[in-house]
N, C-alpha and C positions, 0 to 999 in steps of 0.2 A: 253508643261509643263516645267516650270522653275526648275532648279536644286536647287535653293535656296528657303527655306521656311521661314526663319527668326525665326522659332520656337526654335532654339537652341541658340539664342542670349543671353539667360539668363543662359547658362551653363548647360542646360539639354538636353536630347535627348529621343526619344521615342523608346520603345521596341515593338516587335511584340505582339499584344494584347492590346496596347494602353497605358500602364504604362509609365510614364516619370521618368527618373532617372538622377542624376548628371553625367556629362560626365567623371568623375573620378571614377565612380562605378566599382567594380571589374568585373562585367559582361561586361562592355564596354571595360575595359582593356583587358579582355580575347578575345572577338571577334575582337577587334582592332588588337591584336597581331596575331590572325589567319589570318586576312586580310593582315597584313604586310608579314607574312609568304607566303601567296598565291602570293603576288606581287614578292617576291624574287624567288619563284619557277618559275614564268613566266620569270624572267631574266635568269634562268638556261636554259630554253627552247631556249631563244634567243642566248645564248652563245654556246650551245652544240647541234649540228645538227644531233644527233643520233636518227633515226626515232622511234625505239622501246622504247627508253628512253623517247622521247618526248611524246609518247602515254601514257606511265606510268605517267609522270608528269601531263598531262592533266587530267587523271583519278584522281590523287591526288588532283588537284585543285578543281575538282568537289566535292570530298569528303570534302575538307576544307570548301566549301560553305555550305554544309549540316551541318557540325559542327558549323560553324559561325551562321547559321540561328537558331539553337537550343539555342546557347548562347545568341542570341539577342531576345529571347522570354521571355515575362514576366512570373513571377511565376504562375499566374492564367491561363497561356496558351494562345492559339490563335485558331481561327476558321480555320486557314490555315492547310492543310494536308501536313506536312513537311516530306520529305523522311528521312531515317535514315541510320546510319552506321550499318553494320552487321558483324558478326564474319568472314564471308568469305572475306570481304574487308581487314581485318587484315591478314588473311591467304594469300591473294594475295600479300600484301607487303612482307611477309616472303618468298614467292616463288620467287619474283623478287630479293630479297637479296641473296637467295640461288644460283640463276643463276649467279649473278655477282660474288659471292664469288668463284665459280668454277674456274674463270680465274685469281684470285688474289693470290699473295703470302701470306703465313701465316703471320699474323701481330705479330711481336715479340718485338715491342717497341712502345712507344708513337710517334705520328707524329704531326708535326706542319701544320696548314692550309697554303696552298699556292702551288705554282708550276704551276698553270694554272688558268686563270680567271674563267672558268666554275667550276673547282674543288673548288676554293675559294668561289664562289657563293653558292655552295652546303653546304659548312661549315658554311657560314653565315646563311643560311636557317636552318641548324641544330641547331644553337644557338638560333634563334628566335623560333624554334619549342619547345625547352626546356623551354623558357620563357613562351610560350603559355601554356604549360603543368603546369607550376607553378601557373599561373593565374587561370587555370581551377580547380586545386586542392584547391586553395584559396576559390573558390566559395562554395565548400563543398557539391555539389550535389552527392548523392550516389545512384541515381536511375539507372536502367539497361542501359538506353541510355547514361547517363553521364559516366558510367563506360566503356562502349564500346568506347565512344569518347576519353576518357583518354588513353585507351589501343591503339587506332589507332594513337594518337599523339605520344605516347611513342615509338611505333614501327616505326613511320615515322622518328623520329630523328635517329634511327639506320639505316634506309634506306638511309637517306641523307648522313650519314657518309660513308656508303658503296659506295654510288654513287660518292662521292668526290674521293675515292680511285680508283674506276672503271674508272673515267674520266682520272685520271693521267695515269693509265695503258694503256688506249686506245691511249693516245698521246705519250706513251713510256717515260714518265717522272717519275723519282723515287721520292717517297714520302720523305719529309724532316724529317729526324729523329730528335726527341727532345733529345738534349744532355745537361744536366744541366751545367750551367756555374759555375765554381768554382772560 
């Protein structure tokens, strides 16, 4: 099977369920941003060889595929039986953050991204995660699945911030304090 279909040469793409939309459609922007986020999380795995964190990130990548598949589905739906995000997936993110936070000093100031390539990658992923959240809000879906997806993405950005700090801590690197230039 060839990877190219030529069906998108006119600036449209197909959603699950068959509907064709412009490639600049907000749904395409949303799932494209989720895809970008997923790729950046993969780069964190490559940069940071911590086994339990790598397992967490792989789980997150799978959840991002679930969210992306729902975003890529036409309004009329699809015959595919798509998995979904559940409240326990969000609780899992929270428990991972709680474990990381136990080893971190109390955050008493704003910090600048940087200090280690893996920590910076987590901060970049956090920013992309926030953009994905904005695109998802823009779609305006308020059904139960969409609300759980938004909640997961919101919590994931917190996780990525926590991970960036955790990585610095693991390497014995002090976070860069933001000090306003006067």
